[in-house]
C-alpha positions as CSV (number, residue, x, y, z in Angstrom):
1,M,28.5,1.3,-14.3
2,G,27.1,-0.3,-17.5
3,K,26.5,0.9,-21.0
4,T,24.5,4.1,-21.1
5,F,20.8,3.5,-21.5
6,D,19.3,5.2,-24.6
7,L,16.4,7.1,-23.2
8,E,15.0,7.5,-26.7
9,R,13.8,3.9,-26.3
10,L,11.3,5.3,-23.9
11,G,10.6,8.5,-25.7
12,G,13.2,10.7,-23.9
13,I,13.7,12.0,-20.4
14,Q,10.2,13.4,-20.6
15,S,8.8,9.9,-20.5
16,V,10.8,9.2,-17.3
17,D,9.4,12.4,-15.8
18,R,5.8,11.2,-16.6
19,L,6.5,7.8,-15.1
20,V,7.7,9.5,-11.9
21,E,4.6,11.7,-11.8
22,E,2.4,8.6,-12.2
23,I,4.2,6.9,-9.3
24,H,3.6,10.0,-7.2
25,H,-0.1,9.9,-8.1
26,A,-0.2,6.2,-7.1
27,G,1.5,7.0,-3.8
28,R,-1.2,9.6,-3.0
29,A,-3.9,7.1,-3.8
30,A,-2.2,4.6,-1.5
31,I,-2.1,7.1,1.4
32,S,-5.8,7.8,0.8
33,L,-6.6,4.1,1.0
34,Y,-4.6,3.8,4.2
35,E,-6.6,6.7,5.7
36,G,-9.8,4.9,4.6
37,G,-8.9,1.8,6.6
38,A,-7.1,-0.4,4.0
39,A,-4.7,-1.7,6.6
40,N,-7.6,-3.1,8.6
41,R,-8.8,-5.0,5.5
42,M,-5.4,-6.8,5.0
43,E,-5.5,-10.3,3.5
44,R,-2.9,-13.1,3.3
45,K,-1.4,-14.5,0.1
46,P,-0.7,-18.2,-0.2
47,D,2.8,-17.7,1.2
48,R,1.2,-15.9,4.3
49,S,2.7,-12.5,3.3
50,P,0.2,-9.6,3.7
51,V,-1.5,-7.8,0.8
52,T,-3.9,-4.9,0.9
53,E,-6.2,-3.2,-1.6
54,A,-3.5,-0.4,-1.8
55,D,-1.0,-2.9,-3.2
56,R,-3.4,-3.9,-5.9
57,A,-4.6,-0.4,-6.7
58,V,-1.0,0.9,-7.1
59,E,0.0,-2.0,-9.3
60,D,-3.2,-1.7,-11.4
61,H,-2.6,2.0,-11.9
62,L,1.1,1.6,-12.9
63,R,0.3,-1.4,-15.2
64,A,-2.3,0.6,-17.0
65,F,0.1,3.5,-17.4
66,V,2.9,1.3,-18.7
67,Q,0.7,-0.5,-21.2
68,R,-0.7,2.8,-22.5
69,E,2.6,4.7,-22.7
70,F,5.0,1.8,-23.5
71,P,2.9,-0.8,-25.2
72,D,5.8,-2.9,-26.5
73,A,7.3,-3.3,-23.0
74,A,6.7,-6.3,-20.8
75,F,5.3,-5.8,-17.3
76,V,5.9,-7.9,-14.2
77,G,4.0,-7.0,-11.0
78,E,4.4,-8.6,-7.6
79,E,0.6,-9.0,-7.3
80,T,-0.5,-9.8,-10.9
81,G,2.5,-11.5,-12.5
82,E,3.9,-11.1,-16.0
83,H,2.3,-9.5,-19.0
84,P,4.5,-10.2,-22.0
85,G,5.9,-7.7,-24.4
86,D,8.3,-7.3,-27.3
87,G,11.6,-5.4,-27.9
88,G,13.7,-6.3,-24.8
89,L,12.2,-3.8,-22.3
90,R,10.5,-5.0,-19.2
91,F,9.1,-3.2,-16.2
92,L,9.2,-4.8,-12.7
93,V,6.9,-3.3,-10.1
94,D,6.7,-3.8,-6.4
95,P,3.6,-1.7,-5.7
96,I,4.2,-1.4,-2.0
97,D,7.6,-2.6,-0.8
98,G,7.1,-2.9,2.9
99,T,3.4,-3.9,3.2
100,R,3.9,-4.7,6.8
101,A,5.2,-1.2,7.4
102,F,2.3,0.2,5.5
103,I,-0.2,-1.7,7.6
104,R,1.5,-0.5,10.9
105,G,1.7,3.1,9.8
106,I,5.5,3.1,9.5
107,P,6.5,5.5,6.8
108,T,9.4,3.4,5.3
109,W,7.2,1.6,2.6
110,A,7.9,2.5,-1.0
111,I,6.7,2.1,-4.5
112,L,9.5,0.5,-6.6
113,V,9.8,0.4,-10.4
114,T,12.6,-1.1,-12.4
115,L,13.1,-1.1,-16.1
116,E,15.2,-3.9,-17.6
117,E,16.8,-3.9,-21.0
118,N,17.6,-7.4,-22.1
119,G,17.5,-8.6,-18.5
120,E,19.7,-5.8,-17.0
121,P,18.3,-3.1,-14.8
122,V,18.9,0.2,-16.5
123,L,16.3,2.4,-14.7
124,G,15.3,2.4,-11.1
125,I,12.7,4.5,-9.3
126,G,11.9,4.4,-5.6
127,H,9.3,6.7,-4.1
128,F,8.4,7.0,-0.4
129,P,4.9,8.5,-0.3
130,A,4.6,8.7,3.5
131,D,8.2,10.0,4.0
132,P,8.3,12.1,0.9
133,C,11.5,11.2,-1.0
134,T,12.1,10.0,-4.6
135,L,15.2,8.3,-5.9
136,V,15.9,7.9,-9.6
137,G,18.8,6.1,-11.2
138,I,19.4,5.7,-14.9
139,V,22.5,3.9,-16.2
140,G,24.7,6.4,-17.8
141,H,22.7,9.4,-16.6
142,G,23.3,9.4,-12.8
143,T,21.4,8.7,-9.6
144,T,19.5,11.4,-7.8
145,I,17.6,11.8,-4.5
146,D,14.9,14.5,-4.8
147,G,16.9,15.9,-7.7
148,K,20.3,16.0,-6.0
149,P,23.1,13.6,-6.8
150,A,23.4,10.5,-4.6
151,T,26.7,10.2,-2.7
152,L,28.0,6.9,-1.4
153,S,30.2,6.8,1.7
154,S,34.0,6.6,1.5
155,V,34.4,4.0,4.3
156,D,36.9,1.4,3.0
157,R,37.3,-1.1,5.8
158,L,34.6,-3.5,6.9
159,E,35.6,-3.0,10.6
160,N,34.6,0.6,10.2
161,A,31.4,0.0,8.2
162,A,27.7,0.5,9.1
163,I,25.7,-2.4,7.7
164,S,22.0,-2.7,7.2
165,H,20.5,-6.2,7.1
166,G,17.2,-7.9,6.2
167,G,14.8,-9.6,8.5
168,L,16.4,-12.0,11.0
169,H,14.2,-14.8,9.7
170,Q,15.8,-14.4,6.3
171,F,19.1,-15.5,7.7
172,S,17.6,-18.6,9.3
173,D,15.6,-19.4,6.2
174,S,18.7,-19.2,4.1
175,N,20.9,-21.2,6.6
176,L,23.0,-18.1,7.2
177,E,22.4,-17.8,11.0
178,G,26.2,-18.1,11.4
179,L,26.7,-14.8,9.5
180,L,25.0,-12.7,12.2
181,P,27.8,-13.1,14.9
182,L,30.4,-12.5,12.2
183,L,28.7,-9.3,11.2
184,A,28.4,-8.2,14.9
185,R,32.1,-8.8,15.5
186,G,33.4,-7.8,12.1
187,T,31.6,-4.4,11.4
188,Y,31.3,-1.2,13.3
189,T,27.5,-1.3,13.7
190,Q,24.5,-3.2,12.3
191,R,21.0,-1.9,11.9
192,G,17.9,-3.4,10.3
193,F,16.6,-0.5,8.2
194,A,13.4,-1.9,6.7
195,D,12.8,-2.8,3.1
196,F,14.1,-0.2,0.5
197,D,15.0,2.2,3.3
198,G,18.3,0.5,3.7
199,Y,19.2,1.1,0.1
200,R,18.1,4.7,0.4
201,R,20.4,5.2,3.4
202,L,23.3,3.6,1.4
203,L,22.7,6.1,-1.4
204,L,22.6,8.9,1.2
205,G,26.0,7.8,2.4
206,Q,24.6,7.1,5.9
207,I,25.5,3.4,5.8
208,D,28.1,1.5,3.8
209,A,26.4,-1.8,2.8
210,V,23.2,-3.8,2.8
211,I,22.8,-7.5,3.0
212,D,19.5,-9.1,2.2
213,P,19.5,-12.9,2.3
214,G,15.9,-13.3,0.9
215,I,14.8,-10.9,-1.8
216,R,13.1,-10.8,-5.2
217,A,14.1,-9.0,-8.3
218,W,11.4,-6.3,-8.0
219,D,12.7,-5.6,-4.5
220,V,16.2,-4.9,-5.5
221,G,16.1,-4.0,-9.2
222,P,15.8,-0.2,-8.6
223,A,18.7,-0.3,-6.1
224,A,20.9,-2.2,-8.6
225,A,20.5,0.5,-11.2
226,M,20.9,3.4,-8.7
227,I,23.8,2.0,-6.7
228,R,25.9,0.8,-9.6
229,E,25.3,4.1,-11.4
230,A,26.5,5.9,-8.2
231,G,29.7,3.9,-8.2
232,G,28.8,1.1,-5.8
233,R,28.2,-2.6,-6.3
234,V,25.2,-4.9,-6.1
235,T,25.8,-8.6,-6.4
236,S,24.5,-12.0,-5.2
237,L,26.0,-13.5,-2.1
238,S,28.5,-15.3,-4.4
239,G,29.6,-12.1,-6.1
240,E,27.6,-12.4,-9.4
241,D,26.2,-9.2,-10.9
242,T,22.6,-10.4,-10.8
243,I,19.4,-9.4,-9.1
244,Y,18.0,-12.9,-9.6
245,G,20.1,-14.8,-7.0
246,G,17.5,-14.7,-4.3
247,A,19.8,-12.6,-2.1
248,V,22.0,-9.6,-2.5
249,I,24.9,-7.6,-1.1
250,A,24.8,-3.9,-2.0
251,S,27.7,-1.6,-1.0
252,N,29.6,1.6,-1.6
253,G,32.0,-0.8,-3.5
254,L,34.9,-0.3,-1.1
255,V,33.8,-2.8,1.5
256,H,32.2,-5.2,-0.9
257,D,34.9,-7.8,-1.3
258,E,35.4,-8.0,2.5
259,L,31.7,-8.6,3.0
260,L,31.6,-11.3,0.3
261,E,34.5,-13.0,2.1
262,L,32.6,-12.9,5.4
263,V,29.6,-14.5,3.7
264,R,31.8,-17.3,2.1
265,R,32.9,-18.4,5.5
266,V,29.3,-19.5,6.4
267,A,27.5,-19.9,3.1
268,P,26.0,-23.4,2.6
């Protein structure tokens, strides 16, 4: 856990509550757009990843809220890029983490918001509108899931651990194909819980670690704040405490070093 974040920089806990309310509002709007056929109007971004009008609507809504309520803070959105600010605070927003799940009607998509202070994630919010659940982590103030404290597992050996992993193509794209058989032989079980759902299950104590070889800061920023505050670890594949390494390992903290060692055996 890092230094306690001073909530007065945002205007107190009431400001966090208002942010959560706005995220819930944006989630209801996204569901309405889905019901109105947004998935059938999906487009492709230059990198061939999907985007829908719901992605853009959620990001527009949250950007307007942040700029109105926290005018000095910078804002970075997956769909619209960076809007600069002053004072060392920056919001990162993934408006729909799991757009493919959203399009297919799978309820594991989430709205993710991270607040960074001088480059470090100090507040993370993840909301699952189609599978109602809200996670909030604030450095120095705890991590909750629907208002109840998050609890990491107590599994302390990798051979007994349940691991969630990112998409299989991420391993091949990162030249980490050799890690898959090592995970299969060296852990108790492996499951591909989609997108932020893996981190939610880690914070529920249902699994013991997550490995995501291809990821962006707005995907993992909330998890970093939440999991570290709950007593776990989130690092790059080389063990650095960063969300900007392009890949992450998140864990209950007890199996982290063993998992890092497994990665080092195959990392390019």
